[in-house]
PASEBA-1860 file (N, C-alpha, C; in nm, 3 decimals):
! residues 183
1> MTSGAKAR> -2.171/-1.908/-3.714/-2.239/-1.774/-3.663/-2.378/-1.729/-3.691 ~ -2.449/-1.710/-3.653/-2.575/-1.628/-3.631/-2.611/-1.496/-3.657 ~ -2.622/-1.441/-3.753/-2.693/-1.271/-3.743/-2.666/-1.236/-3.652 ~ -2.737/-1.259/-3.560/-2.776/-1.213/-3.410/-2.669/-1.212/-3.303 ~ -2.614/-1.354/-3.333/-2.476/-1.322/-3.234/-2.400/-1.255/-3.264 ~ -2.332/-1.212/-3.444/-2.255/-1.136/-3.486/-2.282/-1.004/-3.411 ~ -2.450/-0.917/-3.490/-2.451/-0.836/-3.379/-2.458/-0.763/-3.216 ~ -2.439/-0.913/-3.183/-2.397/-0.862/-3.024/-2.318/-0.851/-3.007
9> QSGPVAKR> -2.175/-0.851/-3.059/-2.054/-0.905/-3.067/-1.963/-0.756/-3.122 ~ -2.023/-0.738/-3.239/-1.940/-0.632/-3.296/-2.073/-0.429/-3.255 ~ -2.197/-0.486/-3.199/-2.284/-0.404/-3.108/-2.232/-0.328/-2.988 ~ -2.301/-0.248/-2.959/-2.234/-0.102/-2.815/-2.244/-0.175/-2.733 ~ -2.279/-0.300/-2.750/-2.302/-0.373/-2.568/-2.156/-0.501/-2.611 ~ -2.073/-0.479/-2.694/-1.965/-0.555/-2.737/-1.886/-0.580/-2.615 ~ -1.813/-0.632/-2.573/-1.707/-0.677/-2.438/-1.649/-0.547/-2.436 ~ -1.618/-0.523/-2.317/-1.485/-0.384/-2.294/-1.412/-0.415/-2.279
17> KSTDLVPA> -1.268/-0.347/-2.270/-1.111/-0.356/-2.222/-1.099/-0.330/-2.079 ~ -1.057/-0.445/-2.016/-1.008/-0.440/-1.838/-1.000/-0.298/-1.870 ~ -0.915/-0.253/-1.914/-0.912/-0.078/-1.873/-0.993/0.037/-1.877 ~ -1.104/-0.030/-1.942/-1.196/0.057/-1.953/-1.266/0.041/-1.839 ~ -1.260/0.001/-1.724/-1.388/-0.103/-1.619/-1.293/0.041/-1.470 ~ -1.189/0.041/-1.493/-1.125/0.215/-1.437/-1.002/0.277/-1.513 ~ -1.040/0.398/-1.514/-0.893/0.507/-1.541/-0.829/0.478/-1.576 ~ -0.689/0.506/-1.611/-0.583/0.439/-1.548/-0.564/0.597/-1.451
25> ERIASRIY> -0.621/0.731/-1.499/-0.553/0.874/-1.395/-0.624/0.849/-1.294 ~ -0.700/0.796/-1.272/-0.785/0.729/-1.156/-0.722/0.660/-1.077 ~ -0.644/0.591/-1.119/-0.553/0.460/-1.011/-0.435/0.519/-1.013 ~ -0.388/0.603/-1.150/-0.264/0.668/-1.103/-0.246/0.792/-1.019 ~ -0.374/0.844/-0.967/-0.411/0.932/-0.837/-0.417/0.892/-0.753 ~ -0.434/0.764/-0.714/-0.430/0.702/-0.550/-0.283/0.595/-0.552 ~ -0.175/0.643/-0.636/-0.035/0.541/-0.590/0.085/0.665/-0.499 ~ 0.095/0.610/-0.454/0.154/0.762/-0.304/0.311/0.679/-0.351
33> LVRGETVM> 0.418/0.778/-0.271/0.545/0.733/-0.235/0.566/0.774/-0.074 ~ 0.557/0.598/-0.033/0.585/0.590/0.082/0.719/0.572/0.088 ~ 0.799/0.579/0.196/0.948/0.539/0.196/1.062/0.419/0.093 ~ 0.988/0.585/0.002/1.109/0.519/-0.089/1.041/0.453/-0.247 ~ 0.911/0.341/-0.160/0.841/0.213/-0.244/0.713/0.331/-0.331 ~ 0.651/0.220/-0.403/0.539/0.361/-0.479/0.430/0.183/-0.473 ~ 0.335/0.320/-0.341/0.238/0.153/-0.290/0.095/0.256/-0.336 ~ 0.028/0.174/-0.330/-0.105/0.197/-0.328/-0.225/0.171/-0.139
41> LDADLADL> -0.299/0.246/-0.082/-0.345/0.219/0.031/-0.455/0.135/0.021 ~ -0.487/0.038/0.091/-0.604/-0.051/0.134/-0.724/-0.005/0.092 ~ -0.769/0.108/0.141/-0.867/0.213/0.100/-0.883/0.207/-0.044 ~ -0.812/0.271/-0.081/-0.840/0.259/-0.227/-0.837/0.155/-0.338 ~ -0.748/0.087/-0.319/-0.712/-0.087/-0.382/-0.944/-0.091/-0.340 ~ -0.924/-0.144/-0.207/-1.091/-0.145/-0.126/-1.195/-0.127/-0.234 ~ -1.211/0.053/-0.278/-1.284/0.154/-0.336/-1.271/0.074/-0.516 ~ -1.121/0.062/-0.511/-1.140/0.011/-0.747/-1.167/-0.107/-0.720
49> YGVETKVL> -1.132/-0.200/-0.650/-1.239/-0.363/-0.635/-1.389/-0.317/-0.637 ~ -1.436/-0.283/-0.530/-1.551/-0.204/-0.561/-1.590/-0.386/-0.407 ~ -1.494/-0.323/-0.288/-1.542/-0.361/-0.156/-1.497/-0.321/-0.078 ~ -1.566/-0.348/0.072/-1.558/-0.293/0.160/-1.374/-0.276/0.188 ~ -1.311/-0.191/0.241/-1.187/-0.165/0.364/-1.114/-0.352/0.391 ~ -1.248/-0.329/0.506/-1.282/-0.389/0.590/-1.284/-0.583/0.531 ~ -1.321/-0.607/0.436/-1.333/-0.730/0.356/-1.200/-0.768/0.273 ~ -1.133/-0.684/0.237/-0.971/-0.672/0.172/-0.874/-0.718/0.226
57> NQAVGRNR> -0.911/-0.654/0.433/-0.782/-0.646/0.484/-0.821/-0.783/0.539 ~ -0.965/-0.866/0.568/-1.009/-0.973/0.615/-0.942/-1.090/0.456 ~ -0.950/-1.069/0.406/-0.890/-1.148/0.301/-0.763/-1.134/0.319 ~ -0.653/-1.070/0.343/-0.553/-1.064/0.328/-0.474/-1.083/0.478 ~ -0.583/-1.138/0.590/-0.511/-1.131/0.699/-0.537/-1.275/0.697 ~ -0.603/-1.393/0.631/-0.679/-1.496/0.601/-0.533/-1.552/0.536 ~ -0.481/-1.472/0.411/-0.345/-1.544/0.379/-0.276/-1.464/0.356 ~ -0.212/-1.452/0.501/-0.071/-1.344/0.543/0.044/-1.384/0.498
65> ERFPDDFM> 0.067/-1.543/0.428/0.186/-1.565/0.490/0.206/-1.524/0.298 ~ 0.110/-1.478/0.226/0.165/-1.432/0.071/0.239/-1.272/0.047 ~ 0.123/-1.193/0.192/0.240/-1.052/0.215/0.322/-1.062/0.283 ~ 0.440/-1.083/0.237/0.567/-1.071/0.335/0.596/-0.902/0.347 ~ 0.710/-0.849/0.407/0.692/-0.726/0.421/0.720/-0.617/0.313 ~ 0.798/-0.679/0.199/0.810/-0.579/0.077/0.682/-0.618/0.003 ~ 0.578/-0.715/0.087/0.446/-0.705/-0.055/0.337/-0.555/0.007 ~ 0.372/-0.608/0.143/0.318/-0.536/0.192/0.340/-0.415/0.368
73> FQLSRKDL> 0.288/-0.321/0.385/0.281/-0.282/0.537/0.226/-0.201/0.619 ~ 0.187/-0.202/0.733/0.104/-0.118/0.827/0.189/0.075/0.774 ~ 0.124/0.135/0.778/0.182/0.317/0.766/0.231/0.307/0.941 ~ 0.314/0.394/0.981/0.338/0.387/1.085/0.268/0.558/1.118 ~ 0.261/0.613/1.227/0.180/0.756/1.205/0.277/0.855/1.159 ~ 0.394/0.818/1.175/0.557/0.982/1.039/0.469/0.941/0.923 ~ 0.435/0.796/0.896/0.403/0.827/0.763/0.263/0.845/0.677 ~ 0.203/0.853/0.836/0.037/0.899/0.819/0.057/1.042/0.788
81> EHLRSQFV> 0.144/1.120/0.891/0.202/1.239/0.888/0.227/1.327/0.753 ~ 0.306/1.260/0.720/0.382/1.256/0.596/0.281/1.294/0.451 ~ 0.187/1.188/0.417/0.104/1.166/0.346/-0.022/1.298/0.345 ~ -0.082/1.303/0.523/-0.155/1.403/0.543/-0.105/1.572/0.449 ~ 0.004/1.605/0.552/0.088/1.734/0.493/0.065/1.695/0.306 ~ 0.106/1.587/0.266/0.127/1.619/0.107/0.020/1.667/0.062 ~ -0.115/1.540/0.068/-0.224/1.631/0.061/-0.326/1.670/0.095 ~ -0.285/1.734/0.205/-0.371/1.827/0.308/-0.465/1.794/0.315
89> TSSWGGRR> -0.478/1.635/0.367/-0.604/1.587/0.411/-0.637/1.566/0.553 ~ -0.787/1.587/0.599/-0.777/1.584/0.773/-0.727/1.490/0.866 ~ -0.821/1.358/0.752/-0.788/1.247/0.854/-0.842/1.195/0.721 ~ -0.839/1.012/0.788/-0.814/0.912/0.688/-0.999/0.864/0.739 ~ -1.065/0.906/0.776/-1.194/0.850/0.795/-1.247/0.790/0.893 ~ -1.167/0.834/1.040/-1.138/0.774/1.103/-1.138/0.606/1.162 ~ -1.029/0.588/1.106/-1.000/0.469/1.097/-1.013/0.398/1.195 ~ -0.947/0.272/1.297/-0.922/0.244/1.423/-0.771/0.191/1.420
97> YPPYAFTE> -0.726/0.144/1.291/-0.588/0.126/1.244/-0.545/0.206/1.154 ~ -0.398/0.227/1.134/-0.369/0.273/1.048/-0.361/0.190/0.884 ~ -0.402/0.279/0.779/-0.361/0.155/0.690/-0.289/0.105/0.611 ~ -0.322/-0.003/0.502/-0.207/-0.080/0.481/-0.142/-0.027/0.402 ~ 0.003/-0.011/0.318/0.003/0.026/0.173/0.045/-0.113/0.098 ~ 0.046/-0.136/-0.019/0.051/-0.242/-0.117/0.189/-0.183/-0.192 ~ 0.318/-0.255/-0.231/0.360/-0.253/-0.293/0.322/-0.298/-0.448 ~ 0.397/-0.284/-0.527/0.290/-0.342/-0.715/0.300/-0.456/-0.655
105> QGVAMLSS> 0.397/-0.529/-0.595/0.397/-0.731/-0.599/0.271/-0.770/-0.498 ~ 0.255/-0.671/-0.387/0.122/-0.732/-0.347/0.051/-0.689/-0.393 ~ 0.008/-0.568/-0.486/-0.085/-0.518/-0.592/-0.147/-0.690/-0.599 ~ -0.034/-0.737/-0.719/-0.058/-0.821/-0.790/-0.051/-0.930/-0.731 ~ -0.048/-0.991/-0.594/-0.101/-1.113/-0.565/-0.260/-1.084/-0.466 ~ -0.310/-0.969/-0.453/-0.376/-0.898/-0.419/-0.525/-0.956/-0.533 ~ -0.474/-1.035/-0.630/-0.548/-1.082/-0.736/-0.605/-1.236/-0.681 ~ -0.494/-1.297/-0.668/-0.521/-1.437/-0.617/-0.554/-1.466/-0.486
113> VLRSKRAA> -0.595/-1.366/-0.409/-0.735/-1.317/-0.257/-0.840/-1.324/-0.282 ~ -0.856/-1.218/-0.369/-0.972/-1.187/-0.445/-1.007/-1.191/-0.556 ~ -1.120/-1.329/-0.503/-1.094/-1.443/-0.629/-1.225/-1.384/-0.733 ~ -1.218/-1.271/-0.740/-1.404/-1.232/-0.849/-1.330/-1.160/-1.031 ~ -1.443/-1.197/-1.058/-1.386/-1.141/-1.196/-1.353/-0.988/-1.197 ~ -1.420/-0.900/-1.144/-1.393/-0.768/-1.154/-1.250/-0.710/-1.075 ~ -1.212/-0.806/-0.966/-1.044/-0.821/-0.951/-0.945/-0.810/-1.036 ~ -0.969/-1.003/-1.059/-0.899/-0.979/-1.197/-0.886/-0.828/-1.274
121> QVNVAIMR> -1.003/-0.808/-1.364/-0.961/-0.680/-1.453/-0.960/-0.607/-1.383 ~ -0.963/-0.522/-1.261/-0.865/-0.406/-1.201/-0.701/-0.426/-1.221 ~ -0.709/-0.553/-1.126/-0.556/-0.552/-1.169/-0.461/-0.549/-1.241 ~ -0.574/-0.600/-1.357/-0.449/-0.553/-1.493/-0.442/-0.432/-1.501 ~ -0.587/-0.359/-1.476/-0.587/-0.204/-1.534/-0.481/-0.180/-1.414 ~ -0.445/-0.231/-1.310/-0.366/-0.160/-1.242/-0.189/-0.162/-1.266 ~ -0.191/-0.288/-1.329/-0.082/-0.352/-1.364/0.049/-0.265/-1.450 ~ -0.093/-0.250/-1.546/-0.106/-0.138/-1.654/-0.018/-0.011/-1.642
129> TFVRLRRI> -0.119/0.018/-1.482/-0.083/0.169/-1.491/0.122/0.222/-1.423 ~ 0.142/0.067/-1.327/0.261/0.088/-1.273/0.339/0.073/-1.409 ~ 0.305/-0.028/-1.479/0.451/0.014/-1.606/0.425/0.129/-1.707 ~ 0.322/0.169/-1.663/0.348/0.321/-1.788/0.420/0.425/-1.708 ~ 0.339/0.451/-1.536/0.436/0.571/-1.440/0.639/0.453/-1.423 ~ 0.618/0.385/-1.488/0.798/0.317/-1.453/0.843/0.408/-1.550 ~ 0.754/0.346/-1.668/0.824/0.424/-1.821/0.824/0.574/-1.805 ~ 0.719/0.646/-1.798/0.801/0.792/-1.777/0.934/0.826/-1.655
137> LATNEALA> 0.811/0.746/-1.574/1.029/0.852/-1.440/1.116/0.802/-1.505 ~ 1.170/0.660/-1.581/1.288/0.608/-1.677/1.374/0.698/-1.778 ~ 1.239/0.786/-1.832/1.174/0.907/-1.943/1.280/1.023/-1.881 ~ 1.220/1.034/-1.769/1.266/1.170/-1.720/1.376/1.108/-1.631 ~ 1.431/0.974/-1.618/1.577/1.013/-1.487/1.700/1.013/-1.642 ~ 1.609/0.968/-1.738/1.722/0.947/-1.855/1.727/1.081/-1.884 ~ 1.637/1.176/-1.898/1.641/1.359/-1.915/1.734/1.460/-1.831 ~ 1.721/1.355/-1.714/1.841/1.460/-1.637/1.968/1.444/-1.598
145> RKVARHDQ> 1.989/1.257/-1.633/2.064/1.232/-1.684/2.175/1.320/-1.790 ~ 2.087/1.334/-1.908/2.151/1.462/-1.985/2.192/1.529/-2.002 ~ 2.075/1.622/-1.897/2.096/1.756/-1.848/2.283/1.789/-1.764 ~ 2.243/1.670/-1.656/2.400/1.663/-1.558/2.490/1.687/-1.633 ~ 2.501/1.597/-1.712/2.606/1.593/-1.842/2.690/1.755/-1.889 ~ 2.591/1.822/-1.889/2.589/1.954/-1.972/2.551/2.071/-1.817 ~ 2.532/2.028/-1.739/2.506/2.106/-1.637/2.627/2.205/-1.623 ~ 2.785/2.174/-1.610/2.828/2.313/-1.625/2.868/2.377/-1.719
153> QIAVLFDQ> 2.805/2.352/-1.863/2.841/2.454/-1.963/2.699/2.545/-1.970 ~ 2.537/2.466/-1.872/2.509/2.530/-1.871/2.517/2.675/-1.781 ~ 2.584/2.633/-1.657/2.606/2.748/-1.545/2.666/2.848/-1.627 ~ 2.787/2.808/-1.717/2.869/2.926/-1.783/2.772/3.014/-1.881 ~ 2.697/2.950/-1.912/2.639/2.996/-1.985/2.516/3.088/-1.944 ~ 2.482/3.082/-1.842/2.389/3.208/-1.767/2.459/3.290/-1.718 ~ 2.645/3.210/-1.645/2.660/3.343/-1.589/2.703/3.440/-1.677 ~ 2.704/3.398/-1.841/2.771/3.470/-1.925/2.659/3.576/-1.958
161> VGKLLAPP> 2.526/3.503/-1.997/2.440/3.588/-2.017/2.361/3.678/-1.893 ~ 2.398/3.666/-1.757/2.392/3.726/-1.649/2.504/3.856/-1.652 ~ 2.610/3.858/-1.760/2.682/3.984/-1.750/2.680/4.024/-1.851 ~ 2.584/3.972/-1.926/2.550/4.053/-2.030/2.428/4.170/-2.047 ~ 2.304/4.107/-1.942/2.269/4.174/-1.886/2.235/4.282/-1.761 ~ 2.336/4.248/-1.751/2.364/4.339/-1.600/2.437/4.506/-1.652 ~ 2.309/4.581/-1.540/2.371/4.759/-1.602/2.425/4.804/-1.655 ~ 2.541/4.889/-1.678/2.575/4.957/-1.761/2.683/4.951/-1.634
169> EARKRRSI> 2.600/5.037/-1.545/2.728/5.052/-1.438/2.759/5.009/-1.378 ~ 2.734/4.846/-1.348/2.840/4.746/-1.282/2.904/4.714/-1.440 ~ 2.902/4.732/-1.463/3.020/4.700/-1.609/3.144/4.769/-1.614 ~ 3.274/4.725/-1.640/3.416/4.816/-1.610/3.379/4.859/-1.735 ~ 3.425/5.027/-1.720/3.433/5.079/-1.836/3.549/5.094/-1.866 ~ 3.562/5.053/-2.013/3.665/5.083/-2.082/3.754/5.240/-2.115 ~ 3.899/5.296/-2.061/3.861/5.433/-2.139/3.901/5.425/-2.309 ~ 3.879/5.527/-2.392/3.860/5.521/-2.494/3.965/5.622/-2.580
177> GFVHPRD> 4.082/5.566/-2.670/4.159/5.689/-2.705/4.338/5.638/-2.593 ~ 4.410/5.692/-2.609/4.507/5.697/-2.579/4.496/5.735/-2.416 ~ 4.605/5.594/-2.282/4.577/5.623/-2.237/4.750/5.629/-2.163 ~ 4.778/5.717/-2.096/4.920/5.759/-2.009/4.966/5.639/-1.942 ~ 5.063/5.569/-1.947/5.137/5.438/-1.881/5.086/5.489/-1.735 ~ 5.110/5.638/-1.687/5.133/5.665/-1.560/4.989/5.716/-1.500 ~ 4.927/5.685/-1.569/4.797/5.710/-1.497/4.682/5.615/-1.510
END
């Protein structure tokens, strides 16, 4: 290897990682929960892949057999209203048709339909983001299970603390000294 080739490899123009192409935060902010599935919308995917939404949907249409209902589905009016209320958006850009939602498997299938180098690199970044989100959710679920196990004990603890913090008038006052049984 020549010194020039070596300099090109280690210099500032060195090959970038695929995750540097699109930041994970940008991908994660475009993952939604629809019908109990984590999905990405066609317009968001098209933006990440650097193509028009129309081009992405045409490629999917030409390969429809690769996208069964558990890989991709079109949003209903109810789904759209739910997303709009969730994110306080007024419209989806004047589209004629509701957007398509791609599950993780559908996103993985897109790389075989969109055959560009960028699509492959972006797809790797998206898959890594999905995996990272699954790990975070699994950690939160484990924590929730641990808290649920101690939930009753925590409730008793809060009840006792509440009694201690109650104003003196609310507490029962016991008499000090001798009290005759008839009193």
